[in-house]
N, C-alpha and C positions, 0 to 999 in steps of 0.2 A: 398257829401260835407265833410264827415269826413276825407276823404283822402286829402282834400285841407287844412288841418289845418296848423297853424303856429308853428314854433319850440317852442314857449312859450305858446301854447294853453293849457288850462286846461278844463276838463269836469267834471261836477258833475251829478251823476246819471247814470244809465245804464252801470255800470261797467267801466267807463272811455271811453266808445265807443259810444259817443253821449250824449244825455241829454242836460244840460245847458252849453254852451260854454262861457268861460270868459278868460280874460288876466289881468295880474296885474303887477304893478311896485312898487318898494319901493325906498326910497332915498338911496344915496350912503352909508349912515351910517348903512344900513340894517334894518330889521324888528324890531329889539330891540329898536332902537331909534325913531321909528315912533310915532308921536304925534296924528295923526288923520287919519281916513280912508275916502276916497272919492269914491263914486259909480257914474259912468258915465252911463246914460241911453240914448239910441238913440231914435230918432223919426222914423216915418214910412219911409220905404225904405232905412234905413241906417243899420249900424252894429257896433260892437265894433271897427272895423277898422277906424271908423270916428275919434276916439280919439288917435290912435296909435302915431301920430307925436308929440302930446302934453303931453302924459302921463309921460314920464321920467322927463321932465322939471317941470311939476307940482309937482311930487314926490320930486324932489331935492329942489325946491324953498320953498315948504311948509312943508318939512320933513314929507311927507305923504305917505300912501299906497293908490294907485289909482287902482281901479278895474273897468273894462269895461266889461259889459256882452252883449251877443246877446240875445235879447228878443225872445221868442218862435216864430218860423216862419221866423226868419231873421238870416243872417250870418250863423254860423255853429251850432246853436242850433236846436234841433229837431223841426219838424213842429207839432203843436198841432192837435188833432183830431177835427172833425167838431163841436163837442159839448163842447169843452173845452174853455169856455169864460173867465175863470179866470187864464189862463196859465201864463200871465205876472206876476201876484202876486204870483203864485205858484213858479215861477223861483226864485224870490227874497227870498221867504220864504225858499226854499231849500238851497240856498247859506247861508242864515243866520243860519239855523239849523245845517249845516255841519261845521260851524265855519269859513267859507270863508270870512265873513264880520266882524269877530272879530278883 
């Protein structure tokens, strides 16, 4: 799955070679003029790709940074182990700790 990444794919964890996959857009004014950050979370059977067509429009109209992540086990994010029941929360926490949601 890592080989199928998009040109704007970003990964957090595992040295940039897997881990939590996310994509982001900012308004045309750039990150400095951003007033708010919006995180898009998909449901079962979906991925960050569900939001791709709308992300730039949302960024521009709300002067926002829009981040869409692939929850563990979906899209390009690594699959959790059989005993990792908190992986979705861990993925959000990892993004937050790394400053990706700031």
